[in-house]
PLY file of the C-alpha trace (Angstrom):
ply
format ascii 1.0
element vertex 459
property float x
property float y
property float z
element edge 458
property int vertex1
property int vertex2
end_header
-42.08 -18.67 198.71
-42.00 -18.32 194.94
-40.05 -16.08 192.62
-41.16 -15.10 189.15
-37.54 -14.95 187.93
-37.16 -18.70 188.49
-39.35 -21.71 187.75
-39.01 -24.15 190.65
-38.58 -27.85 189.83
-38.04 -27.25 186.09
-34.85 -29.08 184.97
-31.98 -26.60 184.82
-28.29 -26.87 183.91
-25.25 -24.60 184.17
-21.46 -24.69 184.13
-20.47 -24.65 187.82
-16.71 -24.11 187.45
-14.73 -21.23 185.96
-14.98 -21.11 182.18
-11.23 -21.40 181.67
-8.92 -24.21 180.53
-8.29 -26.74 183.30
-7.93 -30.40 184.14
-11.61 -30.94 184.97
-14.82 -28.95 184.96
-18.31 -29.47 186.31
-21.74 -29.01 184.76
-24.52 -29.06 187.33
-28.13 -30.17 186.72
-31.14 -30.02 189.04
-34.93 -30.33 188.93
-37.83 -32.76 188.84
-37.02 -35.84 186.70
-33.50 -34.44 186.33
-31.91 -37.91 186.51
-34.29 -39.40 183.94
-33.73 -36.39 181.68
-29.95 -36.87 181.89
-30.30 -40.52 180.83
-31.05 -39.36 177.29
-27.53 -37.94 176.89
-25.60 -40.61 178.83
-24.03 -43.75 177.36
-25.29 -45.94 180.25
-28.88 -44.79 180.82
-29.97 -47.88 182.78
-27.04 -47.55 185.19
-27.87 -43.90 185.76
-31.60 -44.58 186.11
-31.05 -47.17 188.85
-28.14 -45.43 190.61
-28.46 -44.78 194.30
-28.14 -41.29 195.70
-24.64 -40.05 196.57
-22.99 -42.35 194.04
-20.65 -41.96 191.05
-21.07 -43.46 187.58
-18.55 -43.61 184.76
-19.57 -43.23 181.12
-19.81 -40.86 178.16
-21.94 -37.84 177.31
-23.39 -38.54 173.87
-25.62 -36.89 171.32
-28.91 -38.84 171.44
-29.69 -38.32 167.76
-26.58 -40.14 166.47
-24.71 -41.54 169.49
-21.68 -39.31 168.90
-19.44 -39.29 171.95
-18.71 -35.83 173.37
-16.59 -36.58 176.43
-15.76 -39.27 178.95
-17.23 -38.25 182.30
-18.06 -39.13 185.89
-21.60 -38.40 187.03
-22.39 -37.57 190.65
-25.95 -38.67 191.38
-28.01 -37.10 194.18
-31.62 -37.98 194.91
-34.13 -35.66 196.59
-34.19 -34.50 199.28
-30.53 -35.37 200.02
-28.90 -32.88 197.70
-27.78 -29.24 197.74
-31.03 -28.04 196.18
-33.32 -30.62 197.81
-34.20 -31.87 194.31
-32.79 -34.66 192.15
-29.37 -33.55 190.92
-26.68 -34.75 188.52
-23.21 -33.19 188.52
-21.19 -33.97 185.40
-17.40 -33.98 185.87
-15.85 -33.66 182.43
-12.50 -32.59 181.01
-11.79 -28.89 181.45
-11.31 -27.72 177.87
-13.55 -24.81 176.88
-14.96 -26.58 173.82
-15.71 -29.73 175.85
-17.53 -27.92 178.65
-19.60 -25.85 176.24
-20.50 -28.92 174.20
-21.68 -30.82 177.32
-23.88 -27.90 178.38
-25.20 -27.44 174.84
-26.36 -31.06 174.54
-28.17 -30.76 177.88
-29.93 -27.56 176.79
-30.97 -29.26 173.56
-32.50 -32.17 175.45
-34.92 -30.87 178.05
-32.84 -28.67 180.32
-33.06 -24.90 180.70
-30.08 -22.61 181.30
-30.02 -21.79 185.02
-30.28 -18.17 186.12
-27.81 -16.54 188.49
-28.17 -18.01 191.97
-30.98 -20.35 190.91
-29.46 -23.46 192.48
-29.11 -21.61 195.79
-32.68 -20.28 195.44
-33.97 -23.83 195.14
-31.95 -24.86 198.18
-33.54 -21.96 200.05
-37.17 -22.67 199.11
-36.68 -26.37 199.85
-35.43 -25.63 203.36
-31.84 -26.74 202.70
-30.33 -23.39 203.65
-31.22 -19.97 205.04
-30.30 -16.59 203.58
-27.30 -16.04 205.87
-25.75 -19.33 204.73
-26.56 -18.53 201.10
-24.81 -15.17 201.32
-21.83 -16.86 202.99
-21.28 -18.93 199.83
-20.67 -15.72 197.87
-18.44 -14.41 200.67
-16.23 -17.51 200.52
-15.88 -17.25 196.76
-14.84 -13.58 197.03
-12.65 -13.91 200.16
-9.17 -12.43 199.78
-7.38 -13.89 202.82
-7.57 -17.04 204.91
-9.08 -15.03 207.78
-11.89 -13.62 205.65
-12.55 -17.10 204.27
-12.65 -18.53 207.80
-15.17 -15.94 208.96
-17.41 -16.64 205.98
-17.08 -20.38 206.59
-18.42 -19.84 210.11
-21.54 -18.23 208.68
-21.84 -21.01 206.10
-21.69 -23.53 208.94
-24.61 -21.70 210.56
-23.08 -19.79 213.48
-24.89 -16.54 212.59
-28.21 -18.33 212.03
-27.81 -20.14 215.36
-27.10 -16.89 217.21
-30.11 -15.13 215.68
-32.31 -18.15 216.38
-31.18 -18.16 220.02
-32.01 -14.46 220.40
-35.41 -15.02 218.80
-36.20 -17.67 221.41
-35.42 -15.18 224.21
-37.93 -12.76 222.68
-40.52 -15.47 222.03
-40.31 -16.71 225.63
-40.91 -13.17 226.88
-43.82 -12.68 224.49
-45.41 -15.88 225.76
-45.16 -14.70 229.37
-46.69 -11.32 228.52
-49.55 -12.76 226.48
-50.49 -15.23 229.23
-50.73 -12.38 231.71
-52.75 -10.23 229.30
-55.20 -13.05 228.60
-55.60 -14.14 232.24
-55.06 -11.09 234.46
-55.80 -11.18 238.16
-55.35 -7.47 238.76
-53.54 -4.43 237.36
-50.41 -5.07 239.41
-50.11 -8.61 238.02
-50.17 -7.27 234.47
-47.55 -4.62 235.26
-45.18 -7.24 236.69
-46.15 -9.97 234.22
-42.65 -10.65 232.89
-39.00 -10.47 233.80
-37.14 -8.17 231.34
-33.86 -10.03 231.96
-34.25 -12.10 228.77
-34.90 -8.98 226.72
-31.81 -7.31 228.18
-29.75 -10.37 227.23
-31.23 -10.32 223.72
-30.41 -6.60 223.43
-26.80 -7.17 224.50
-26.30 -10.00 222.03
-27.83 -8.04 219.15
-25.64 -5.06 220.03
-22.55 -7.27 219.84
-23.60 -8.44 216.39
-24.22 -4.87 215.27
-20.78 -3.86 216.55
-19.20 -6.72 214.58
-20.09 -5.21 211.20
-17.22 -2.73 211.02
-14.67 -5.50 211.55
-16.42 -7.97 209.24
-16.69 -5.39 206.46
-12.97 -4.73 206.78
-12.20 -8.43 206.33
-14.54 -8.65 203.32
-13.76 -5.46 201.41
-10.22 -4.84 202.57
-8.54 -1.47 203.11
-6.50 0.97 201.01
-2.99 1.43 202.44
-0.58 3.79 200.69
3.20 3.72 201.02
4.46 7.28 200.71
7.43 9.42 201.68
10.36 11.24 200.17
12.46 9.73 197.39
14.85 6.95 198.41
13.06 6.33 201.71
12.71 2.66 200.74
9.06 2.49 199.71
9.61 0.09 196.82
11.85 -2.15 198.94
9.16 -2.37 201.62
6.51 -2.99 198.96
8.51 -5.94 197.61
9.21 -7.26 201.12
5.53 -7.20 202.07
4.54 -8.89 198.80
7.44 -11.37 199.03
8.20 -10.77 195.36
10.10 -8.26 193.23
7.25 -6.12 191.89
8.78 -2.64 192.19
12.09 -1.56 190.68
14.54 -0.69 193.47
17.33 1.78 192.74
19.51 4.34 194.54
18.59 6.84 191.83
16.02 9.32 193.15
12.73 9.38 191.26
12.93 5.80 189.97
9.24 5.20 190.75
7.24 7.46 188.44
3.74 6.00 188.90
2.00 3.91 191.54
1.85 0.14 191.69
-0.75 -1.82 193.65
-1.30 -5.36 194.88
-3.37 -7.24 197.44
-1.53 -8.33 200.58
-2.59 -9.71 203.98
-1.85 -7.87 207.23
-2.61 -10.37 210.00
-5.49 -11.70 207.91
-6.86 -8.28 206.89
-6.93 -7.96 203.09
-5.15 -4.76 202.08
-4.86 -3.10 198.70
-1.29 -1.81 199.03
0.02 1.05 196.87
3.66 1.86 196.15
3.93 5.49 195.06
6.32 8.00 193.59
8.59 9.80 196.07
7.37 13.16 197.32
9.66 15.96 196.20
9.71 19.03 194.00
10.93 18.18 190.52
11.24 19.76 187.09
10.69 16.38 185.41
7.17 16.53 183.95
6.57 12.75 184.17
7.88 12.47 187.73
5.82 15.53 188.75
2.68 13.83 187.42
3.56 10.76 189.52
3.98 12.93 192.63
0.58 14.50 192.00
-1.02 11.05 191.68
0.61 10.08 194.97
-1.05 13.06 196.67
-4.41 12.04 195.21
-3.99 8.48 196.51
-3.08 9.67 200.00
-6.33 11.63 200.20
-8.33 8.44 199.51
-6.36 6.07 201.77
-7.61 4.29 204.87
-4.06 4.34 206.25
-0.77 5.94 205.21
2.58 4.28 205.80
4.93 7.27 205.73
8.51 6.10 205.27
11.48 8.05 206.56
15.14 7.20 206.06
16.22 6.71 209.68
19.78 7.75 208.84
18.63 11.04 207.33
15.92 11.73 209.91
12.86 13.94 209.61
13.11 17.06 207.51
10.76 20.02 207.31
9.10 18.58 204.21
8.24 15.39 206.16
6.78 17.39 209.03
4.67 19.49 206.67
3.23 16.38 205.04
2.43 14.72 208.38
0.83 17.90 209.66
-1.35 18.23 206.55
-2.68 14.64 206.81
-4.15 14.59 210.29
-7.56 13.43 208.95
-6.06 10.15 207.65
-4.45 7.64 210.05
-0.65 7.70 209.57
1.93 5.17 210.68
5.42 6.65 210.65
7.82 3.97 209.40
11.51 4.49 210.18
13.28 2.50 207.48
16.90 1.39 207.07
17.19 0.47 210.75
19.63 -2.34 210.05
20.42 -2.91 213.71
18.31 -5.37 215.72
18.30 -2.92 218.61
15.24 -0.71 219.04
15.48 2.76 217.51
14.56 5.70 219.78
11.55 7.34 218.17
10.50 10.99 218.42
7.88 11.32 221.19
5.59 13.56 219.12
4.83 10.65 216.77
3.15 7.96 218.85
2.21 5.76 215.90
5.61 4.74 214.59
7.67 1.63 214.00
11.28 0.93 213.01
12.06 -1.57 210.23
14.67 -2.58 207.71
12.87 -3.26 204.44
16.09 -4.46 202.81
16.85 -7.03 205.54
13.24 -7.78 206.45
13.68 -6.76 210.10
10.69 -5.97 212.37
8.15 -6.58 209.58
5.95 -8.48 212.05
5.78 -5.37 214.26
4.80 -3.30 211.24
2.11 -5.81 210.28
0.65 -5.81 213.81
0.63 -1.99 213.91
-1.18 -1.77 210.56
-3.81 -4.30 211.68
-4.39 -2.37 214.91
-4.70 1.01 213.18
-7.12 -0.36 210.61
-9.50 -1.06 213.47
-9.23 -4.78 213.99
-10.90 -5.56 217.31
-8.78 -7.16 220.00
-9.49 -10.84 220.42
-11.39 -11.14 217.14
-10.94 -14.43 215.33
-12.57 -16.51 212.65
-14.71 -18.45 215.16
-16.48 -15.31 216.33
-20.04 -14.81 215.09
-20.47 -11.69 212.96
-22.64 -10.16 210.28
-21.90 -10.93 206.65
-23.60 -8.22 204.59
-25.00 -4.70 204.60
-28.47 -6.20 204.20
-28.02 -8.24 207.37
-26.75 -5.19 209.26
-29.77 -3.09 208.28
-32.23 -5.80 209.34
-30.41 -6.35 212.63
-30.25 -2.62 213.49
-34.00 -2.40 212.85
-34.62 -5.38 215.14
-32.38 -3.89 217.82
-34.14 -0.51 217.70
-37.56 -2.15 218.15
-36.27 -4.32 220.99
-34.80 -1.27 222.76
-38.11 0.56 222.37
-39.97 -2.41 223.86
-37.68 -2.39 226.90
-38.00 1.38 227.34
-41.78 1.10 227.10
-41.96 -1.74 229.61
-39.63 -0.09 232.11
-41.19 3.37 231.91
-44.78 2.11 232.07
-45.78 4.89 229.67
-47.80 2.54 227.46
-49.68 -0.70 227.95
-48.23 -4.13 227.40
-49.93 -4.29 224.01
-47.37 -1.75 222.80
-44.55 -3.91 224.15
-45.96 -6.94 222.37
-46.13 -5.03 219.07
-42.51 -3.90 219.36
-41.34 -7.43 220.13
-43.28 -8.88 217.20
-41.79 -6.24 214.91
-38.31 -7.11 216.22
-38.93 -10.78 215.45
-40.08 -9.83 211.95
-36.82 -7.97 211.28
-34.76 -10.91 212.55
-36.80 -13.18 210.28
-35.90 -10.99 207.30
-32.23 -11.28 208.26
-32.29 -15.08 208.03
-34.67 -15.15 205.07
-38.01 -15.89 206.74
-40.55 -13.54 205.21
-37.90 -11.79 203.13
-39.58 -9.73 200.37
-39.29 -11.33 196.95
-37.45 -8.39 195.40
-34.83 -8.48 198.19
-34.29 -12.21 197.69
-33.93 -11.75 193.93
-31.45 -8.92 194.45
-29.29 -11.03 196.78
-29.24 -14.12 194.56
-28.75 -12.20 191.30
-25.22 -11.36 192.51
-24.29 -15.05 192.48
-22.59 -16.76 189.55
-24.74 -18.88 187.24
-23.49 -22.21 188.63
-24.53 -21.38 192.19
0 1
1 2
2 3
3 4
4 5
5 6
6 7
7 8
8 9
9 10
10 11
11 12
12 13
13 14
14 15
15 16
16 17
17 18
18 19
19 20
20 21
21 22
22 23
23 24
24 25
25 26
26 27
27 28
28 29
29 30
30 31
31 32
32 33
33 34
34 35
35 36
36 37
37 38
38 39
39 40
40 41
41 42
42 43
43 44
44 45
45 46
46 47
47 48
48 49
49 50
50 51
51 52
52 53
53 54
54 55
55 56
56 57
57 58
58 59
59 60
60 61
61 62
62 63
63 64
64 65
65 66
66 67
67 68
68 69
69 70
70 71
71 72
72 73
73 74
74 75
75 76
76 77
77 78
78 79
79 80
80 81
81 82
82 83
83 84
84 85
85 86
86 87
87 88
88 89
89 90
90 91
91 92
92 93
93 94
94 95
95 96
96 97
97 98
98 99
99 100
100 101
101 102
102 103
103 104
104 105
105 106
106 107
107 108
108 109
109 110
110 111
111 112
112 113
113 114
114 115
115 116
116 117
117 118
118 119
119 120
120 121
121 122
122 123
123 124
124 125
125 126
126 127
127 128
128 129
129 130
130 131
131 132
132 133
133 134
134 135
135 136
136 137
137 138
138 139
139 140
140 141
141 142
142 143
143 144
144 145
145 146
146 147
147 148
148 149
149 150
150 151
151 152
152 153
153 154
154 155
155 156
156 157
157 158
158 159
159 160
160 161
161 162
162 163
163 164
164 165
165 166
166 167
167 168
168 169
169 170
170 171
171 172
172 173
173 174
174 175
175 176
176 177
177 178
178 179
179 180
180 181
181 182
182 183
183 184
184 185
185 186
186 187
187 188
188 189
189 190
190 191
191 192
192 193
193 194
194 195
195 196
196 197
197 198
198 199
199 200
200 201
201 202
202 203
203 204
204 205
205 206
206 207
207 208
208 209
209 210
210 211
211 212
212 213
213 214
214 215
215 216
216 217
217 218
218 219
219 220
220 221
221 222
222 223
223 224
224 225
225 226
226 227
227 228
228 229
229 230
230 231
231 232
232 233
233 234
234 235
235 236
236 237
237 238
238 239
239 240
240 241
241 242
242 243
243 244
244 245
245 246
246 247
247 248
248 249
249 250
250 251
251 252
252 253
253 254
254 255
255 256
256 257
257 258
258 259
259 260
260 261
261 262
262 263
263 264
264 265
265 266
266 267
267 268
268 269
269 270
270 271
271 272
272 273
273 274
274 275
275 276
276 277
277 278
278 279
279 280
280 281
281 282
282 283
283 284
284 285
285 286
286 287
287 288
288 289
289 290
290 291
291 292
292 293
293 294
294 295
295 296
296 297
297 298
298 299
299 300
300 301
301 302
302 303
303 304
304 305
305 306
306 307
307 308
308 309
309 310
310 311
311 312
312 313
313 314
314 315
315 316
316 317
317 318
318 319
319 320
320 321
321 322
322 323
323 324
324 325
325 326
326 327
327 328
328 329
329 330
330 331
331 332
332 333
333 334
334 335
335 336
336 337
337 338
338 339
339 340
340 341
341 342
342 343
343 344
344 345
345 346
346 347
347 348
348 349
349 350
350 351
351 352
352 353
353 354
354 355
355 356
356 357
357 358
358 359
359 360
360 361
361 362
362 363
363 364
364 365
365 366
366 367
367 368
368 369
369 370
370 371
371 372
372 373
373 374
374 375
375 376
376 377
377 378
378 379
379 380
380 381
381 382
382 383
383 384
384 385
385 386
386 387
387 388
388 389
389 390
390 391
391 392
392 393
393 394
394 395
395 396
396 397
397 398
398 399
399 400
400 401
401 402
402 403
403 404
404 405
405 406
406 407
407 408
408 409
409 410
410 411
411 412
412 413
413 414
414 415
415 416
416 417
417 418
418 419
419 420
420 421
421 422
422 423
423 424
424 425
425 426
426 427
427 428
428 429
429 430
430 431
431 432
432 433
433 434
434 435
435 436
436 437
437 438
438 439
439 440
440 441
441 442
442 443
443 444
444 445
445 446
446 447
447 448
448 449
449 450
450 451
451 452
452 453
453 454
454 455
455 456
456 457
457 458
């Protein structure tokens, strides 16, 4: 497969680490004659030229026109096809100053290399059979992961668990296709054709694809995270709980009502689920114009939340204002949090509020129970873990749903006998085509370009 946005095999170079001051940085090069091309800017060209693959060489990056030394470096040498891209590669580890990194890249671009496009290294790995599209997308997932759990799930896809599952399902369909086509080509009578295959393999394939389709909601939650809003009356302890969950003093805590005038936000993990947590102004009627604006912003945030943590001072109990708020937010999941329960004994909770938990934000009591309740209400599936195979992108979900629909139609057709086996064969071939698009086989060029254009330049 080719792509007009990229020129395969042409020597390319790009900064592969964040362009920010650091101890070390990496500039990555790939392409035909990449190693020979790099010799022109290296202080030990003969050593580089004769270096074995998967080896390191020490030296200097120099300007070929005058021998000026730019930086002392270590070169990682990789020879085709045993490299990330499947081509010859050189990875230059230099010092991490911005001026140094830019100078190293500039001298490469002045001496035969082209600036790599976004995702071009991964594209070359793909066309050279070093990766499939599910693994390529997993690289981006790992980079953008917000918790250890989301990273672990992406790592599973990078290791190939999704590709292996899809490949296994494809073999179930292919085996069935082979049985049907043999019977169609060499029929003995009509009855033989009608009973030419056992649909058990197709039913297994359908069940496994359905499990993958069902995984998307959970996987999307781990990738994108959820919006959780801390709300409640003034002095309910929202800011204290916010600080406790973040394990740092982000919000100002005071006994003075109305201390929090605007919302604060931060990312936090609830049992591995990334959550964008908001601390908000206390809900009350006030003549203070600034505080009133904060209360109005709180109400706006609650309307957009995936889950509300409504805090109530356990010593004060529920008031009519609390009940009115809870009644008016039945469309958004609400966890009633009884705060200031400084005793280790369980607090009796009102029976009309099933989703509730007792904590002490100040003392950090029962925070684990709160965390578990939040994870459950956000829809985390029981028994899910990072080793489970799941989908990694909206694109994958759409291709899989299409494959599943065609497979279900094939089974319905075969079991009803309403059409001939040719129709079943067509549905199964279409299902295989959709699964091939999921892993990258036969993926349209514009789809591939769209996926890879979201990558950083160094990948």
